[in-house]
C-alpha positions in Angstrom: -4.5 -70.0 -51.1 -6.1 -70.5 -54.5 -3.3 -71.0 -57.1 -0.7 -71.4 -54.2 1.1 -74.4 -53.5 4.0 -74.6 -50.8 7.9 -74.0 -51.6 10.7 -74.6 -49.6 13.4 -72.3 -50.2 17.0 -73.0 -49.2 20.2 -71.3 -48.8 22.9 -69.7 -46.1 23.2 -67.4 -43.3 25.4 -64.7 -42.9 27.8 -67.3 -41.1 27.7 -70.1 -44.1 25.3 -72.4 -42.7 22.4 -74.3 -44.5 19.1 -72.8 -43.9 15.3 -73.4 -45.3 11.8 -72.3 -45.2 8.7 -73.0 -46.2 6.8 -70.0 -48.3 3.3 -70.2 -50.1 3.9 -68.9 -53.7 1.9 -69.5 -56.8 5.6 -70.5 -58.7 8.9 -71.4 -57.7 10.9 -68.3 -59.1 7.8 -66.4 -57.4 8.8 -68.5 -53.8 12.4 -67.4 -54.4 11.7 -63.6 -55.1 9.1 -63.4 -51.8 12.3 -65.3 -50.0 14.6 -62.8 -51.1 12.6 -59.6 -49.9 12.7 -61.5 -46.5 15.3 -59.2 -44.2 16.2 -61.8 -42.1 20.2 -62.2 -43.0 19.6 -65.0 -44.9 20.5 -65.6 -48.9 18.1 -68.0 -50.4 19.1 -69.4 -53.7 16.8 -72.5 -54.2 13.0 -72.8 -54.2 11.5 -76.4 -55.0 7.5 -77.9 -54.6 7.3 -79.5 -51.5 4.4 -82.4 -51.6 2.0 -83.9 -53.9 0.3 -80.4 -54.5 -3.2 -82.5 -53.9 -4.3 -80.4 -50.7 -3.0 -82.4 -48.1 0.7 -81.0 -48.0 
């Protein structure tokens, strides 16, 4: 996973309930683009970095 970090993407499902998932990506924009391509019925609108990026998390 060289050059990639863990991001938490969040949004809502078809019923309007809050959902969030983790994704490995090179940037927040890339994480959001990846999650929006998932065909899981959810709409993702926010991506934020998880952890410190020091390898532990």
